[in-house]
N, C-alpha and C positions, 0 to 999 in steps of 0.2 A: 477462604480459598487462597491457595498459593499462586502467585503469578510472577513471571519473569519478563523483563523488558529488554529487547535487543535493539540498540540504536546505531545504524550504519552512519558514518560521518566522514565527510571530505571537505576540508577548509571551511569549518563552520564556527570560527572563533568569534564571529559577531552574534551568534544566536545560541550556541550550545549551553552557555551558562544559564540563560533564561529557561531553556528547556528542562535542564536538570533541576534547576531551583523549583520549578513548577511540580516536578515529580517528588522531590523530597518534602513538599509542602502538602502532599496528598492526605486526605482524611484516613484513607487506608494506603499504607506504604507497600511498594513492591517488595517482594523477598529478595530479588536480585535485578540489578541494572547492568547490562554489559554494553559499554560504548565501543564500537569498532572504528578505530582511526584508520581509514582507508587512504593511505599515501598523502596525507595532509602536509602542506608545506608551511602552515601557519601555526598558531598557538593552541589549535584544538586539543592536542594531547595534553599540554601543560595544564589547561583549564580543567580537563576531566580529572586529572591526577590530584588537583587541589581539592575537588569534591570527594574523590576516593579516599583521601586522607582523613576527611571528616566523617564519611559514612561508609562503613564496612561492607555494605551491600552493593557498592558500586565498584566496578572493575573496568580496566581499559585493555583492550586487545589491539595490538597493531597489525596491520595488513598491507601489503605492497601490491599494487595492481596498476594497470594502465591509467594514465591521467585523464584520457578522453571519457567525458561523461555521456555514456550511452544509456538511454532509459531502460530500466528493468534488469539486465544481466548484472551490472556492476553493483548495484545496491543489494541485490539478493545474494550474490556471491559474498558480499561483506556480512550480511545477516547470517548467512550459513556458517561463516567463520566464528561469529559470536555464539551461535547456537551450539557449535562443537564444544565450547568451553562449559556448557551447562549440563546438569543431570536432568532426568526426566521426572523429577519429583515436583511437579507443578500441576495446577488444575487448568490454567490457561497461560498462553504465551503471547506476547505483544510485540509486533514489529512497528517502531515509531521513527520518524524522522528527527533531525537534529535541529529543527527550526520552528518548533511548536511551543506554545504555552497552553498547558492543560488547566481547566478549571479544577479547583481543589477537590471537588467531589467526583471527579471523573471516574476513577477506578472503583470507588465505593458503589457508584451507579452501575457500572459495568458488571461488577460482582452480583449486584441485586438481579440484573437481568438473567445472568447465567443461573442463578439460584432459583429463579422463578419458573424455569422450564428446561428440563434436561435435554430437550431437543434443539435448543439454541446453541448453534455451532460457532457463530461469529457475532460480534457486537462492536458498535462504535458510534461516535458522535458525527458532528459536521464541522467542516473547515470554514474559517472566516478569515478574510484578507483585508488589509487596511486600504482604504480609498478615501481621500479627502479628509483624512483625520478620524474616519470611523471604520470599525470593523463590520464588513458586510459578508454575506454568504458567498463563498468561492463556488459559484454555480456552473460546475462543469459536468456534473453527473446527475443521474436520477436520484430521488430522495431515498431509494431503498438500497443504494449502494454505499459501501463503506470506503472512504478514501484510503489509498495505499499508504498515506502518511501515518495513520494510526489504526492498525487492525489488530483485534484481540480474538484469538482462536482458542476454543475449548481443546484441550489436549487430544481427546479422542478424535475430534473432527480433523485437527491438524495432521494427525498421523494417517487418518483414512484417506485424505486428499492427497497424501505424499508430499507433505511440506509445501514449500513455495518454489515455483518454477524460476530458474534463472534466466528469464527472457521478458521482453515487453509483453504486457497482457497478463502477467502473474497475478495482478490485483483484480482481474476479472474472472480469469479461470478458476481461482480459488473459490469464489462465490458460486460460480456455475457448477463446480464440482460439489459444493455443499448442497446445492439443490438436487444434483444427481443422486446423492447419497441420503437424501431426505432430512437434511439439517436446515434449521431456520436461520436466516440472516436478519439481525435486528439493528436498526438505526434509531438513535435517540435525539430528537431535535433540541432537547434541553441542554445537550452537552456541546457547548460551543468552543472549539479548539482554535486558538489564534494561529494561523499559518503565516509565518513571518516573511516567507519568500515565495513568490507565486510559483505554481506548478510549471515545470519545464524551463525554469530561468536558466539553467546551466546547460541545457541540451545544445549540442552543436549541429551544424547543417547535416551531417551524416545521419542524424536521427530522424530527418523529416519524413522518410519513407517507412520508418519502423512501425508506425501505428497501422498502416495497411497490412504490413507483414504480420502484425499481432492479430489483426481480424482474421487473416488466413489461417494462422497457427491455432486459433480457437475453433476452427472448423466451421466458421460462419457461412462459407460459400459466397458467391458474388453478390446477389441481390441483398442479402442482409448486411454484407460489408458496405454496399453503396449507400443504403439507408443510414446505417450507423455512421458512416464517413460524412455524409451531408449534415447530419444532426451535430456531430462533434465540431465540424468546421464553423457552423453557424453559432454554436455555443461559445466558440473561441473568437467570434466576430472576425474570422479570416477565411472567407469562402474559398479562396484558392487552395487552401489546405486539402480540400476535397480531392483535387487532382493528384497531390502528393500521396494521399492515402490510397487512392485507386491504383496508382502506379506501384505503390509498395505492395499491395495485394498481388498484382500480376507478376511482379518480379519474384515474389516468394513462391507463386504457383509454378512459374516456368523453371525456377531452380529446384522444384520438388522439395521445398523445405519440410522438415518433419513437423507434424502437428504436436501440440502440447497435451493433446487428449487422445483417447482411443476412438475408433470409429463408432462404437456404441455410444460413448460420451459426446462426440461430435453430433450424432444424429439427435440426441436428447437436447443438446445446446441449441440446435437450429429450430427444433419444435418449441422449445421454451422462448427463444427470441421472437419467433413469429406470433406466439400466443401473446406475449407482452406487447408487441406492436399493434395487434388487433385490439387489445384492450384499450390502448390509447386512442385508436381511431374511432372505436364505436361505444 
């Protein structure tokens, strides 16, 4: 199977060489890697160009954008810039972060999943972060969710869900739309990806209401938002975030922000979320 990888990057000189090195050491190599240098002020671009000189399937694209790191929109706009440089002659496309170390068999295993079942639309492993000298599971999400740091999409699925939405919640709505269109989402616990920078490390204070806005934009409604907010705040061990998330939801609702999904999709998403919640309770 042919696959392309797009890596949005902003000031990643400390990590990006490790990420690319882990990709060029894969047992099955990607056909193309595009690194999008999004307004970096460090040596990110120079490091990527060194790799590109050695490996013809690696290329660099430069993008200028606002330096403020808001979750969702900035990274997906950079991803889109990289995607525009690629043809559609691939079987699956990968959005990857620039601060990861992939195990050598990562994409060989992802390919085997896609080949095992033509209804698998997305596949991925699990993120591990360093704590006290050991890499432990970055336990921020359910085990059936693929982290936004490394998402692999079958081409047909990617096109049917309309690509990636440039807003916070993009890495939840993609999976919910997969389910809406009857695609399967597969996670593989054997694939342990080292995540070198904790999630959200670069977010500034203006981002704190964005999670609640994201829940609103997914069509969750208030009660599902409240439950999801409480769960996420507790997983992050910051209970007061719950208040920020709820405030973000009401701000988005009062501003009549557009949803990322249609009314039909929002109804499906609410039913699906309620079903999952009931399964965990009973």
